[in-house]
C-alpha atoms as a printed R data frame, in Angstrom:
    type eleno elety resid chain resno       x       y      z
1   ATOM     1    CA   UNK     A     1 -24.267 -29.849 51.657
2   ATOM     2    CA   UNK     A     2 -25.232 -30.535 48.001
3   ATOM     3    CA   UNK     A     3 -27.278 -27.861 46.218
4   ATOM     4    CA   UNK     A     4 -30.904 -28.836 45.308
5   ATOM     5    CA   UNK     A     5 -30.640 -29.785 41.581
6   ATOM     6    CA   UNK     A     6 -34.127 -28.414 40.994
7   ATOM     7    CA   UNK     A     7 -32.897 -24.916 41.741
8   ATOM     8    CA   UNK     A     8 -30.191 -24.968 38.949
9   ATOM     9    CA   UNK     A     9 -32.075 -22.853 36.542
10  ATOM    10    CA   UNK     A    10 -32.655 -20.217 39.275
11  ATOM    11    CA   UNK     A    11 -28.857 -20.264 40.148
12  ATOM    12    CA   UNK     A    12 -27.907 -19.931 36.503
13  ATOM    13    CA   UNK     A    13 -30.139 -16.956 36.196
14  ATOM    14    CA   UNK     A    14 -28.848 -15.409 39.369
15  ATOM    15    CA   UNK     A    15 -25.243 -15.689 38.266
16  ATOM    16    CA   UNK     A    16 -26.032 -14.495 34.735
17  ATOM    17    CA   UNK     A    17 -27.846 -11.423 36.207
18  ATOM    18    CA   UNK     A    18 -25.037 -10.616 38.409
19  ATOM    19    CA   UNK     A    19 -22.460 -10.949 35.754
20  ATOM    20    CA   UNK     A    20 -24.539  -8.761 33.317
21  ATOM    21    CA   UNK     A    21 -25.068  -6.024 35.943
22  ATOM    22    CA   UNK     A    22 -21.334  -5.875 36.911
23  ATOM    23    CA   UNK     A    23 -20.307  -6.139 33.322
24  ATOM    24    CA   UNK     A    24 -22.606  -3.267 32.434
25  ATOM    25    CA   UNK     A    25 -21.183  -1.091 35.058
26  ATOM    26    CA   UNK     A    26 -17.653  -1.697 34.005
27  ATOM    27    CA   UNK     A    27 -18.475  -1.284 30.389
28  ATOM    28    CA   UNK     A    28 -20.379   1.923 30.949
29  ATOM    29    CA   UNK     A    29 -17.554   3.327 33.027
30  ATOM    30    CA   UNK     A    30 -14.801   2.398 30.526
31  ATOM    31    CA   UNK     A    31 -16.549   2.580 27.002
32  ATOM    32    CA   UNK     A    32 -19.888   4.362 27.717
33  ATOM    33    CA   UNK     A    33 -22.072   1.395 26.496
34  ATOM    34    CA   UNK     A    34 -23.849  -1.524 28.039
35  ATOM    35    CA   UNK     A    35 -23.064  -5.143 27.585
36  ATOM    36    CA   UNK     A    36 -25.810  -5.558 24.915
37  ATOM    37    CA   UNK     A    37 -24.737  -2.487 23.111
38  ATOM    38    CA   UNK     A    38 -21.036  -3.652 23.235
39  ATOM    39    CA   UNK     A    39 -22.176  -6.989 21.782
40  ATOM    40    CA   UNK     A    40 -24.001  -5.188 18.892
41  ATOM    41    CA   UNK     A    41 -20.859  -3.031 18.272
42  ATOM    42    CA   UNK     A    42 -18.708  -6.183 18.198
43  ATOM    43    CA   UNK     A    43 -20.923  -7.894 15.627
44  ATOM    44    CA   UNK     A    44 -20.941  -4.744 13.384
45  ATOM    45    CA   UNK     A    45 -17.127  -4.515 13.793
46  ATOM    46    CA   UNK     A    46 -16.703  -8.171 12.776
47  ATOM    47    CA   UNK     A    47 -19.225  -7.980  9.967
48  ATOM    48    CA   UNK     A    48 -19.344  -4.440  8.460
49  ATOM    49    CA   UNK     A    49 -22.585  -3.964  6.436
50  ATOM    50    CA   UNK     A    50 -24.528  -6.524  8.384
51  ATOM    51    CA   UNK     A    51 -28.297  -6.061  8.945
52  ATOM    52    CA   UNK     A    52 -30.044  -5.639 12.211
53  ATOM    53    CA   UNK     A    53 -31.648  -9.169 11.551
54  ATOM    54    CA   UNK     A    54 -27.977 -10.512 11.415
55  ATOM    55    CA   UNK     A    55 -27.065  -8.821 14.480
56  ATOM    56    CA   UNK     A    56 -30.276 -10.225 16.304
57  ATOM    57    CA   UNK     A    57 -29.546 -13.693 15.019
58  ATOM    58    CA   UNK     A    58 -25.846 -13.819 16.044
59  ATOM    59    CA   UNK     A    59 -26.541 -12.409 19.518
60  ATOM    60    CA   UNK     A    60 -29.698 -14.500 20.018
61  ATOM    61    CA   UNK     A    61 -31.716 -11.361 20.870
62  ATOM    62    CA   UNK     A    62 -35.209 -10.279 19.599
63  ATOM    63    CA   UNK     A    63 -35.255  -7.999 16.558
64  ATOM    64    CA   UNK     A    64 -37.200  -5.387 18.434
65  ATOM    65    CA   UNK     A    65 -34.474  -5.262 21.174
66  ATOM    66    CA   UNK     A    66 -31.806  -4.834 18.449
67  ATOM    67    CA   UNK     A    67 -33.784  -2.028 16.703
68  ATOM    68    CA   UNK     A    68 -34.121  -0.170 19.990
69  ATOM    69    CA   UNK     A    69 -30.362  -0.576 20.889
70  ATOM    70    CA   UNK     A    70 -29.315   0.329 17.346
71  ATOM    71    CA   UNK     A    71 -31.303   3.583 17.617
72  ATOM    72    CA   UNK     A    72 -29.434   4.401 20.801
73  ATOM    73    CA   UNK     A    73 -26.158   3.639 19.032
74  ATOM    74    CA   UNK     A    74 -27.094   5.750 16.127
75  ATOM    75    CA   UNK     A    75 -27.955   8.719 18.468
76  ATOM    76    CA   UNK     A    76 -24.666   8.302 20.177
77  ATOM    77    CA   UNK     A    77 -22.815   8.495 16.842
78  ATOM    78    CA   UNK     A    78 -21.440   5.009 17.231
79  ATOM    79    CA   UNK     A    79 -22.915   3.356 14.236
80  ATOM    80    CA   UNK     A    80 -24.136   4.520 10.891
81  ATOM    81    CA   UNK     A    81 -26.965   3.089  8.640
82  ATOM    82    CA   UNK     A    82 -26.335   2.934  4.918
83  ATOM    83    CA   UNK     A    83 -28.151   1.444  1.974
84  ATOM    84    CA   UNK     A    84 -26.891  -2.182  1.525
85  ATOM    85    CA   UNK     A    85 -24.762  -2.936 -1.380
86  ATOM    86    CA   UNK     A    86 -26.561  -6.229 -1.836
87  ATOM    87    CA   UNK     A    87 -30.143  -5.047 -1.643
88  ATOM    88    CA   UNK     A    88 -31.097  -1.361 -2.191
89  ATOM    89    CA   UNK     A    89 -34.205  -1.886 -0.039
90  ATOM    90    CA   UNK     A    90 -32.201  -3.084  2.899
91  ATOM    91    CA   UNK     A    91 -30.109  -1.088  5.451
92  ATOM    92    CA   UNK     A    92 -26.641  -2.046  6.425
93  ATOM    93    CA   UNK     A    93 -24.782  -1.176  9.704
94  ATOM    94    CA   UNK     A    94 -21.252   0.202  9.988
95  ATOM    95    CA   UNK     A    95 -19.225   1.517 12.743
96  ATOM    96    CA   UNK     A    96 -18.631   5.282 12.939
97  ATOM    97    CA   UNK     A    97 -15.247   6.533 13.971
98  ATOM    98    CA   UNK     A    98 -16.427   6.806 17.615
99  ATOM    99    CA   UNK     A    99 -17.721   3.235 17.355
100 ATOM   100    CA   UNK     A   100 -14.271   1.989 16.480
101 ATOM   101    CA   UNK     A   101 -12.809   3.659 19.543
102 ATOM   102    CA   UNK     A   102 -15.716   2.290 21.740
103 ATOM   103    CA   UNK     A   103 -15.179  -1.242 20.542
104 ATOM   104    CA   UNK     A   104 -11.531  -0.997 21.456
105 ATOM   105    CA   UNK     A   105 -12.289   0.105 24.917
106 ATOM   106    CA   UNK     A   106 -14.990  -2.448 25.282
107 ATOM   107    CA   UNK     A   107 -12.582  -5.244 24.283
108 ATOM   108    CA   UNK     A   108 -10.170  -3.997 26.832
109 ATOM   109    CA   UNK     A   109 -12.818  -4.257 29.526
110 ATOM   110    CA   UNK     A   110 -13.970  -7.654 28.367
111 ATOM   111    CA   UNK     A   111 -10.289  -8.810 28.659
112 ATOM   112    CA   UNK     A   112 -10.484  -7.752 32.394
113 ATOM   113    CA   UNK     A   113 -13.679  -9.403 32.911
114 ATOM   114    CA   UNK     A   114 -12.834 -12.620 31.189
115 ATOM   115    CA   UNK     A   115  -9.502 -12.693 33.267
116 ATOM   116    CA   UNK     A   116 -11.549 -12.495 36.511
117 ATOM   117    CA   UNK     A   117 -13.896 -15.239 35.393
118 ATOM   118    CA   UNK     A   118 -11.034 -17.488 34.360
119 ATOM   119    CA   UNK     A   119  -9.315 -16.839 37.580
120 ATOM   120    CA   UNK     A   120 -12.380 -17.859 39.549
121 ATOM   121    CA   UNK     A   121 -12.661 -21.060 37.514
122 ATOM   122    CA   UNK     A   122  -9.037 -22.072 38.064
123 ATOM   123    CA   UNK     A   123  -6.903 -23.727 35.457
124 ATOM   124    CA   UNK     A   124  -8.708 -27.170 35.704
125 ATOM   125    CA   UNK     A   125 -12.200 -25.751 35.631
126 ATOM   126    CA   UNK     A   126 -11.854 -23.537 32.510
127 ATOM   127    CA   UNK     A   127 -12.075 -26.360 29.855
128 ATOM   128    CA   UNK     A   128 -14.591 -28.272 31.741
129 ATOM   129    CA   UNK     A   129 -16.842 -25.271 32.209
130 ATOM   130    CA   UNK     A   130 -16.583 -24.447 28.521
131 ATOM   131    CA   UNK     A   131 -17.608 -28.038 27.709
132 ATOM   132    CA   UNK     A   132 -20.518 -27.867 30.062
133 ATOM   133    CA   UNK     A   133 -21.710 -24.581 28.689
134 ATOM   134    CA   UNK     A   134 -21.559 -26.028 25.113
135 ATOM   135    CA   UNK     A   135 -23.623 -29.059 26.291
136 ATOM   136    CA   UNK     A   136 -26.119 -26.810 28.090
137 ATOM   137    CA   UNK     A   137 -26.434 -24.573 25.063
138 ATOM   138    CA   UNK     A   138 -27.087 -27.684 22.854
139 ATOM   139    CA   UNK     A   139 -29.657 -29.047 25.202
140 ATOM   140    CA   UNK     A   140 -31.511 -25.786 25.622
141 ATOM   141    CA   UNK     A   141 -31.520 -25.464 21.805
142 ATOM   142    CA   UNK     A   142 -33.371 -28.818 21.553
143 ATOM   143    CA   UNK     A   143 -35.979 -28.072 24.114
144 ATOM   144    CA   UNK     A   144 -39.492 -28.548 22.717
145 ATOM   145    CA   UNK     A   145 -41.505 -25.315 22.589
146 ATOM   146    CA   UNK     A   146 -45.258 -25.358 23.166
147 ATOM   147    CA   UNK     A   147 -47.443 -24.071 20.273
148 ATOM   148    CA   UNK     A   148 -48.101 -20.305 20.870
149 ATOM   149    CA   UNK     A   149 -51.173 -18.546 19.504
150 ATOM   150    CA   UNK     A   150 -50.928 -15.046 18.211
151 ATOM   151    CA   UNK     A   151 -52.922 -13.598 21.223
152 ATOM   152    CA   UNK     A   152 -50.551 -15.070 23.937
153 ATOM   153    CA   UNK     A   153 -47.432 -14.303 21.837
154 ATOM   154    CA   UNK     A   154 -48.546 -10.605 21.553
155 ATOM   155    CA   UNK     A   155 -48.708 -10.463 25.396
156 ATOM   156    CA   UNK     A   156 -45.361 -12.028 25.991
157 ATOM   157    CA   UNK     A   157 -42.534  -9.609 26.724
158 ATOM   158    CA   UNK     A   158 -39.595  -9.699 24.366
159 ATOM   159    CA   UNK     A   159 -36.717 -10.990 26.334
160 ATOM   160    CA   UNK     A   160 -34.009  -9.752 23.946
C-alpha cells in the first residue's frame, strides 16, 4: 500500500527524531557529548578561531542554542574562548586538549552510524538518497516565509 504523500513531512520528522535520539545515545556513551555538541566540536575542529555566529550558520542552528551549547562545552573543558586575532572585540573558539580527544571519539561513532545508514540504504539507494536530500534541501531553502511581527517572533521557540 502506498504511503499517503501528505504525511511525508511527518515521516521525515519521525525518522529524523529517531536518528537524533539514537545518535545522541551512542555519542554520549562513546564521547560524552550529544549530536549537537559533537557538531559544534567538529566545526571548531575544522575552523579553529571561528565565532559562535559562524558555528550557528554552518550548522543551521539558532545563535541562542549555540551560545547555550558552547557554554556547556566550556564547562566540560572541551572548548576555549579567546580574543579573536581579527577583531579584539570578538571571541574566537578553539578546541581544548580534551575537545580534540572527544572529536576523535565522536568521529569514530559517526563512522559506525553512517555505516548503519548506508547499509540500510543499500548500494543503489545511497547515491539516489543523497541526490534527493540535496533536492529537498534546495526546495526547503526556497520556501517563502510569512512576514513575522516582533511580538509573534518573541513568542516562537528557538528550534536550533
